[in-house]
C-alpha positions as CSV (number, residue, x, y, z in Angstrom):
1,M,6.2,-3.3,19.1
2,T,4.9,-0.1,17.5
3,F,3.0,0.8,14.5
4,R,3.2,4.5,13.8
5,L,0.8,6.0,11.3
6,V,0.3,9.6,10.5
7,Q,-2.4,10.4,8.1
8,L,-3.1,14.0,7.0
9,V,-6.5,14.6,5.4
10,F,-7.8,18.0,4.5
11,T,-11.3,19.1,3.8
12,K,-12.7,21.8,1.7
13,S,-12.9,25.2,3.4
14,G,-15.9,27.5,3.4
15,R,-16.4,30.5,1.1
16,N,-14.5,33.6,2.1
17,K,-16.8,36.6,2.9
18,M,-16.3,40.2,1.8
19,T,-15.0,42.5,4.5
20,N,-14.0,46.2,4.8
21,K,-11.1,45.2,7.2
22,I,-7.5,44.8,6.2
23,P,-7.3,42.1,3.5
24,Q,-6.7,38.7,5.1
25,P,-4.8,35.8,3.4
26,I,-6.8,33.0,2.0
27,R,-6.9,30.0,4.3
28,K,-3.9,27.7,3.8
29,D,-6.0,24.9,2.4
30,P,-8.7,26.6,0.3
31,S,-9.0,23.8,-2.3
32,G,-9.3,20.8,-0.1
33,F,-6.5,19.2,-2.1
34,P,-6.8,15.5,-0.9
35,Y,-3.9,13.1,-0.3
36,D,-2.6,10.8,2.4
37,F,0.8,10.9,4.1
38,Y,2.1,8.1,6.3
39,H,5.2,7.5,8.4
40,I,5.4,3.8,9.1
41,R,7.8,1.7,11.2
42,I,7.9,-2.0,10.7
43,E,9.4,-3.9,13.7
44,H,9.0,-7.2,15.5
45,G,7.2,-8.6,12.4
46,Y,4.5,-6.0,12.4
47,P,2.7,-4.7,10.4
48,D,2.7,-7.4,7.7
49,I,0.8,-5.8,4.8
50,M,-0.8,-8.4,2.7
51,Y,-1.5,-8.4,-1.0
52,H,-4.0,-5.7,-1.8
53,W,-4.6,-2.9,-4.3
54,H,-6.1,0.6,-4.3
55,P,-6.9,3.3,-6.9
56,E,-4.3,5.8,-5.6
57,F,-0.8,6.4,-6.8
58,E,1.6,5.7,-4.0
59,I,5.2,6.8,-3.5
60,I,7.3,5.2,-0.8
61,Y,10.7,6.3,0.5
62,V,12.8,3.9,2.6
63,H,14.7,5.9,5.2
64,Q,16.3,2.8,6.9
65,G,16.0,-0.9,7.1
66,T,14.6,-3.5,4.8
67,A,11.3,-5.4,4.1
68,R,10.1,-7.8,1.4
69,Y,8.1,-6.1,-1.4
70,H,5.9,-7.8,-3.9
71,I,4.5,-5.5,-6.6
72,N,2.7,-7.3,-9.4
73,Y,5.3,-9.8,-10.7
74,D,8.3,-8.1,-9.1
75,Y,9.9,-9.2,-5.8
76,F,12.6,-7.4,-4.0
77,N,14.0,-6.7,-0.5
78,S,14.1,-2.9,0.0
79,Q,17.2,-0.9,0.9
80,A,17.7,2.4,2.5
81,G,17.3,5.1,-0.1
82,D,14.9,3.2,-2.3
83,I,12.1,5.1,-4.0
84,I,9.2,2.7,-4.5
85,L,6.3,3.4,-6.9
86,V,3.0,1.7,-6.6
87,Q,0.8,2.4,-9.6
88,P,-3.0,2.8,-9.2
89,S,-4.7,-0.7,-9.0
90,N,-1.4,-2.6,-8.9
91,M,-1.5,-5.4,-6.4
92,H,1.3,-5.2,-3.8
93,S,2.3,-6.4,-0.4
94,I,5.0,-5.5,2.2
95,H,6.3,-8.2,4.5
96,P,8.7,-8.0,7.4
97,I,12.0,-9.9,7.1
98,A,12.6,-11.9,10.3
99,D,13.3,-9.3,13.1
100,K,14.6,-6.6,10.8
101,E,13.1,-3.1,10.9
102,Q,12.1,-0.7,8.2
103,V,11.1,3.0,8.4
104,T,9.3,4.7,5.5
105,D,7.4,7.8,4.5
106,T,4.6,7.2,2.0
107,F,2.6,9.8,0.0
108,S,-0.6,8.7,-1.7
109,I,-2.9,10.5,-4.1
110,H,-5.6,9.7,-6.6
111,L,-4.6,10.9,-10.1
112,D,-8.0,12.5,-10.5
113,N,-6.7,15.2,-8.2
114,L,-3.9,15.9,-10.7
115,G,-6.3,16.2,-13.6
116,R,-6.7,12.6,-14.8
117,S,-10.5,13.0,-15.0
118,T,-10.2,16.1,-17.2
119,I,-10.7,15.4,-20.8
120,D,-7.8,17.1,-22.5
121,S,-4.6,16.0,-24.4
122,Y,-2.4,16.3,-21.3
123,S,-4.5,13.9,-19.3
124,Q,-5.0,11.5,-22.2
125,R,-1.3,11.5,-23.0
126,Y,0.2,11.1,-19.5
127,L,-2.2,10.6,-16.6
128,Q,-4.9,8.3,-18.1
129,P,-2.3,5.7,-19.3
130,I,-0.7,5.6,-15.9
131,H,-4.1,5.2,-14.2
132,N,-5.5,2.6,-16.4
133,G,-2.3,0.5,-16.8
134,H,-1.5,1.2,-20.4
135,F,1.7,2.6,-19.0
136,Q,3.6,0.8,-16.3
137,L,5.9,2.5,-13.8
138,T,9.2,1.1,-12.7
139,N,8.6,-0.3,-9.2
140,R,11.8,0.7,-7.6
141,I,14.3,3.5,-8.2
142,Q,17.6,2.9,-6.5
143,V,20.5,5.3,-5.6
144,D,22.7,4.3,-8.5
145,M,20.0,4.7,-11.2
146,P,19.6,7.6,-13.7
147,G,18.0,10.7,-12.3
148,Y,17.9,9.4,-8.7
149,D,19.2,12.6,-7.1
150,K,16.7,14.8,-8.9
151,I,13.8,12.5,-8.2
152,K,14.7,12.2,-4.5
153,T,15.1,16.0,-4.2
154,C,11.6,16.5,-5.7
155,L,10.1,13.8,-3.4
156,F,11.6,15.3,-0.3
157,E,10.2,18.7,-1.3
158,I,6.8,17.1,-1.5
159,F,7.3,15.6,2.0
160,D,8.4,18.9,3.4
161,L,5.3,20.7,2.0
162,V,2.9,18.3,3.6
163,K,4.8,18.3,6.9
164,E,5.1,22.0,7.2
165,E,1.7,23.1,5.7
166,K,2.9,26.6,5.0
167,L,0.6,29.2,3.5
168,Y,-0.6,28.2,0.1
169,Y,1.4,25.0,0.3
170,D,-1.3,23.1,-1.7
171,M,-0.5,25.1,-4.9
172,M,3.2,24.2,-4.7
173,L,2.3,20.6,-3.8
174,K,0.3,20.1,-7.0
175,S,3.1,21.7,-9.0
176,K,5.7,19.4,-7.4
177,L,3.7,16.3,-8.0
178,H,3.5,17.2,-11.7
179,E,7.3,17.8,-11.6
180,F,7.8,14.3,-10.0
181,L,5.8,12.7,-12.8
182,Y,7.8,14.7,-15.4
183,L,11.0,13.3,-13.9
184,L,9.7,9.8,-14.1
185,F,9.0,10.3,-17.8
186,K,12.3,12.1,-18.5
187,F,14.4,9.3,-16.9
188,R,12.4,6.5,-18.6
189,Y,10.7,5.0,-15.5
190,V,7.4,4.9,-17.4
191,N,7.2,1.7,-19.5
192,R,4.8,-0.1,-21.8
193,H,1.8,-2.1,-20.6
194,Y,1.3,-5.9,-20.2
195,T,0.1,-8.2,-23.0
196,D,-3.7,-8.5,-23.2
197,D,-3.6,-12.1,-22.0
198,T,-1.5,-11.2,-18.9
199,Y,-3.7,-8.2,-18.2
200,Q,-6.8,-10.4,-18.2
201,K,-5.3,-12.9,-15.8
202,Y,-4.2,-10.1,-13.6
203,Q,-7.7,-8.6,-13.4
204,K,-9.1,-12.1,-12.5
205,L,-6.5,-12.4,-9.8
206,K,-7.4,-9.0,-8.3
207,R,-11.0,-10.1,-8.0
208,L,-10.0,-13.3,-6.4
209,I,-7.8,-11.5,-3.8
210,D,-10.7,-9.2,-3.0
211,Y,-12.9,-12.2,-2.5
212,I,-10.4,-13.9,-0.1
213,N,-10.0,-10.7,1.8
214,T,-13.7,-10.4,2.3
215,H,-14.6,-14.1,2.9
216,Y,-11.4,-15.3,4.7
217,A,-13.5,-16.5,7.7
218,E,-15.5,-19.0,5.5
219,N,-14.5,-22.5,4.6
220,L,-12.6,-21.7,1.4
221,T,-11.2,-24.6,-0.6
222,I,-8.9,-24.9,-3.6
223,P,-11.6,-26.5,-5.8
224,F,-14.1,-23.7,-5.0
225,L,-11.5,-20.9,-5.5
226,A,-10.3,-22.5,-8.8
227,D,-13.8,-22.5,-10.1
228,Y,-14.2,-18.9,-9.0
229,F,-11.0,-18.1,-10.9
230,G,-12.2,-20.0,-14.0
231,Y,-9.4,-22.6,-14.2
232,S,-8.7,-26.2,-13.4
233,R,-7.3,-26.8,-9.9
234,T,-3.7,-27.4,-11.2
235,H,-3.7,-24.4,-13.5
236,F,-5.2,-22.3,-10.8
237,M,-2.5,-23.2,-8.2
238,T,0.3,-22.6,-10.8
239,I,-1.1,-19.2,-11.8
240,F,-1.6,-18.1,-8.2
241,K,1.9,-19.1,-7.2
242,Q,3.4,-17.4,-10.2
243,H,1.6,-14.1,-9.6
244,T,1.7,-13.8,-5.8
245,G,4.8,-15.7,-4.8
246,S,2.9,-18.0,-2.4
247,S,0.4,-20.8,-2.7
248,C,-3.2,-20.0,-2.3
249,L,-3.5,-21.8,1.0
250,E,-0.4,-20.0,2.3
251,F,-1.9,-16.7,1.3
252,L,-5.2,-17.5,2.9
253,L,-3.4,-18.6,6.1
254,Q,-1.5,-15.3,6.2
255,V,-4.7,-13.3,5.7
256,R,-6.3,-15.0,8.6
257,L,-3.3,-14.6,10.9
258,N,-3.1,-10.9,10.0
259,K,-6.7,-10.4,10.9
260,A,-6.1,-12.3,14.1
261,C,-3.2,-9.9,14.9
262,E,-5.5,-6.9,14.4
263,L,-8.1,-8.4,16.8
264,L,-5.6,-9.4,19.4
265,V,-4.3,-5.8,19.7
266,R,-7.5,-3.9,19.0
267,S,-10.1,-5.9,20.9
268,P,-10.5,-7.7,24.3
269,L,-12.1,-10.7,22.6
270,P,-11.0,-14.2,24.0
271,I,-8.4,-15.9,21.8
272,Q,-10.7,-18.8,21.0
273,T,-13.3,-16.3,19.7
274,I,-10.7,-14.6,17.6
275,A,-9.6,-17.9,16.1
276,S,-13.1,-18.7,15.2
277,Q,-13.8,-15.3,13.7
278,V,-10.8,-15.4,11.3
279,G,-11.6,-18.9,10.0
280,F,-9.9,-21.4,12.3
281,S,-12.2,-24.3,13.5
282,N,-9.5,-25.7,15.7
283,L,-7.9,-23.6,18.5
284,S,-4.8,-25.8,18.7
285,N,-4.2,-25.4,15.0
286,F,-4.6,-21.7,15.3
287,N,-2.1,-21.5,18.2
288,R,0.4,-23.7,16.3
289,Q,0.2,-21.7,13.1
290,F,0.4,-18.4,14.9
291,K,3.5,-19.4,16.8
292,K,5.1,-20.8,13.7
293,N,4.7,-17.4,11.9
294,Y,5.3,-15.0,14.7
295,Q,7.5,-17.0,17.2
296,L,5.0,-16.0,19.9
297,T,1.7,-17.5,21.1
298,P,-1.4,-15.3,20.6
299,K,-1.4,-14.5,24.3
300,Q,2.3,-13.5,24.2
301,Y,1.7,-11.4,21.1
302,R,-1.2,-9.5,22.8
303,N,0.8,-9.0,26.0
304,Q,3.9,-7.8,24.2
305,F,2.0,-5.3,22.1
306,N,0.2,-4.0,25.2
307,K,3.5,-3.8,27.1
308,T,5.2,-1.9,24.4
309,N,2.4,0.6,23.9
310,H,2.2,1.3,27.6
311,S,6.0,1.6,28.2
């Protein structure tokens, strides 16, 4: 199996000095315009990207294949050609579907780098509401939806700019990102926000997800987590299932198994040690749950990953 990740990060260049020589062009990245760009292939059930959130705006294009996406309250299986939008701080996950593959390009940027933090009418009218959730973006734009061709063309121009890094590309990149946002507004892929009650529940759930992702190795119980969430046990389980698509125990199990996968392929630790470190007190239960989810034992998973990477 493979997990391909390309991340381009640029840093601010030094100050240009005066010279009597023939004028030289400014360095191709004078501004340190920051963003991330990823090429990701999902295959053999890996990577399984669990429910999480981040402050950056993320744009995903599906080149081929399919995977299961969960963005806030929306669930869908991706298709080739999908343009998927992940708004800042929106919780989301990407899960493999059986043995199916998916190949995507992802561009990610904080809206502060497009002027969100600037106090002016443009920022307050367009960027601030997207960043703080007062506006909600459509999660998926498909090939038969209005404006798709224009949006896709603009997105591919963004991809080309970051791949080629031609002289002064960062100036055009910023322009194209504003054009991309303009097209989302023009074709009505920017919608109104949640109700206040839904928003408050959503914020509580985000804090809970963060807690589980940090304390997954501990003995977490439903009564404890329900109290942390501020609801009765029954209400807590209903809300968690409604918002994440899985029970809390299923989610916790998947977080632990994902962490185990990372340790199996990135460390030489014994399997029993890994099981303990991710929250399993019983090795037999760990082996059983791992094989149930990945159709491989932990040892087979580690060996297959190493074999693929060295082939």
